[in-house]
C-alpha positions as CSV (number, residue, x, y, z in Angstrom):
1,M,249.3,18.6,-54.9
2,E,250.9,15.2,-55.0
3,C,249.5,12.2,-53.1
4,F,252.1,10.0,-51.3
5,L,249.6,7.9,-49.4
6,G,249.4,5.2,-52.1
7,R,246.7,3.7,-54.2
8,G,243.2,5.1,-53.9
9,C,244.3,8.5,-52.5
10,R,242.0,11.4,-53.6
11,R,243.7,14.5,-54.9
12,A,242.4,18.0,-54.2
13,T,240.3,17.7,-57.4
14,G,238.6,14.6,-56.2
15,Q,240.3,12.2,-58.7
16,R,241.7,8.8,-57.6
17,S,245.4,8.2,-58.1
18,T,246.1,5.6,-60.8
19,R,249.7,4.9,-59.9
20,P,250.4,1.5,-58.5
21,L,251.3,1.1,-54.9
22,S,254.9,0.1,-55.7
23,E,255.5,3.4,-57.5
24,S,254.0,5.6,-54.8
25,I,256.0,4.1,-51.9
26,P,259.7,3.9,-52.6
27,M,261.3,0.5,-51.6
28,P,264.7,0.6,-50.0
29,P,267.3,-1.6,-51.8
30,H,267.6,-4.0,-48.9
31,A,263.9,-4.8,-49.0
32,T,264.2,-6.6,-52.4
33,R,267.1,-8.6,-51.1
34,T,265.1,-9.6,-48.0
35,R,262.2,-10.6,-50.2
36,D,264.6,-12.7,-52.4
37,R,266.0,-14.4,-49.3
38,I,262.6,-15.2,-48.0
39,S,261.6,-16.8,-51.3
40,M,264.8,-18.8,-51.4
41,T,264.2,-19.9,-47.8
42,L,260.7,-21.1,-48.8
43,S,262.3,-23.0,-51.7
44,Y,264.7,-24.7,-49.3
45,I,261.8,-25.6,-47.0
46,K,259.9,-27.1,-49.9
47,L,262.9,-29.1,-51.0
48,A,263.4,-30.4,-47.5
49,L,259.7,-31.4,-47.3
50,F,260.1,-33.3,-50.6
51,Q,263.2,-35.0,-49.1
52,M,261.1,-36.0,-46.1
53,F,258.4,-37.3,-48.4
54,L,261.1,-39.4,-50.2
55,V,262.3,-40.9,-46.8
56,V,258.7,-41.9,-46.0
57,L,258.3,-43.3,-49.5
58,V,261.5,-45.3,-49.2
59,V,260.5,-46.8,-45.8
60,F,257.0,-47.6,-47.1
61,L,258.1,-49.2,-50.3
62,T,260.8,-51.2,-48.6
63,S,258.2,-52.5,-46.1
64,L,255.8,-53.3,-48.9
65,T,258.5,-55.2,-50.7
66,L,259.4,-57.2,-47.6
67,K,255.7,-58.0,-47.1
68,T,255.4,-59.5,-50.6
69,R,258.2,-62.0,-49.8
70,F,257.2,-65.5,-48.8
71,S,260.0,-66.0,-46.3
72,P,261.4,-63.5,-43.9
73,L,264.9,-62.1,-44.2
74,P,267.3,-62.2,-41.2
75,S,267.1,-59.1,-39.0
76,T,270.5,-57.9,-40.0
77,A,269.6,-57.7,-43.7
78,F,269.8,-54.2,-45.2
79,P,266.1,-53.9,-46.2
80,V,265.0,-55.0,-42.7
81,I,267.2,-52.3,-41.2
82,V,265.8,-49.7,-43.5
83,R,262.3,-50.8,-42.7
84,S,262.9,-50.8,-38.9
85,Y,265.1,-47.6,-38.5
86,G,264.3,-45.7,-41.7
87,F,262.3,-43.1,-39.8
88,L,265.6,-41.9,-38.3
89,L,266.5,-40.7,-41.8
90,L,264.0,-37.9,-41.3
91,V,266.7,-36.1,-39.3
92,V,268.9,-35.8,-42.5
93,P,266.5,-33.5,-44.4
94,A,265.7,-31.5,-41.3
95,A,269.4,-30.9,-40.7
96,W,269.9,-30.0,-44.3
97,C,267.0,-27.5,-44.1
98,L,268.4,-25.9,-41.0
99,W,271.8,-25.7,-42.6
100,A,270.3,-24.2,-45.8
101,C,268.3,-21.6,-44.0
102,W,271.4,-20.7,-41.8
103,Q,273.6,-20.5,-44.9
104,S,271.1,-18.3,-46.8
105,S,270.7,-15.8,-43.9
106,R,274.4,-15.0,-43.6
107,P,275.3,-11.4,-44.5
108,T,277.9,-12.5,-47.0
109,H,275.4,-14.7,-48.9
110,D,275.7,-14.6,-52.7
111,T,274.4,-16.5,-55.7
112,R,277.2,-19.0,-55.5
113,D,276.0,-20.0,-52.1
114,E,272.5,-20.4,-53.4
115,A,273.7,-22.7,-56.2
116,M,275.7,-24.8,-53.6
117,I,272.7,-25.1,-51.3
118,T,270.4,-26.1,-54.2
119,I,272.8,-28.6,-55.7
120,S,273.4,-30.2,-52.2
121,G,269.6,-30.5,-51.7
122,V,269.1,-32.2,-55.1
123,C,272.1,-34.5,-54.5
124,L,270.5,-35.5,-51.2
125,C,267.2,-36.3,-53.0
126,L,269.1,-38.5,-55.5
127,A,270.9,-40.2,-52.6
128,L,267.5,-41.0,-50.9
129,V,266.2,-42.4,-54.2
130,A,269.3,-44.5,-54.6
131,L,268.9,-45.8,-51.0
132,G,265.3,-46.7,-51.7
133,W,266.2,-48.5,-54.9
134,L,269.0,-50.4,-53.2
135,A,266.7,-51.4,-50.3
136,C,263.8,-52.5,-52.5
137,S,266.0,-54.4,-54.9
138,A,267.9,-56.1,-52.1
139,A,264.6,-57.2,-50.5
140,W,263.2,-58.3,-53.9
141,S,266.2,-60.2,-55.1
142,A,267.2,-61.9,-51.9
143,P,267.1,-65.7,-52.2
144,I,263.7,-67.1,-51.2
145,I,265.1,-70.4,-50.1
146,Q,267.8,-69.9,-47.6
147,A,270.3,-72.5,-46.4
148,M,269.5,-73.6,-42.9
149,P,272.3,-75.1,-40.7
150,V,271.6,-78.8,-40.0
151,S,272.5,-80.0,-36.6
152,T,273.9,-83.5,-36.5
153,S,273.9,-85.7,-33.5
154,P,277.3,-86.3,-32.0
155,T,278.8,-89.6,-32.9
156,P,279.9,-91.8,-30.0
157,S,283.7,-92.1,-29.7
158,N,285.4,-95.4,-29.2
159,S,287.6,-94.3,-26.4
160,Q,287.1,-96.4,-23.2
């Protein structure tokens, strides 16, 4: 008598089955695709979390670089804008993650789509690193002594 209940099933003779669970229960072909999609979705979520970490790191390092300066930069300078509004960049990795999960759950999803999603995620990471490098280098290399406009008193005119 064959045991189909899986691992640990006792046969009529009292012996335990030694077959692994994956051999005793047949898996439908779509189950492996679903498992692959779930693992790819988890990979996309991990990449999005890394992108969010990069955003926080960029804002933190830009703020730290601006704190080490002796004189403040004008409020319209690029590093000051990154320091003040950099948290809004967290929307970009979140939107990328939603797009990647939506793209990977389509019925017509194939390996070319996975490569496109992964490459776009890595390019987004590189863009965030470049943004951080630009913001920190702009804060560090900005001139310390800035020209201040000098107001002069008006000269009296000779018209009477």
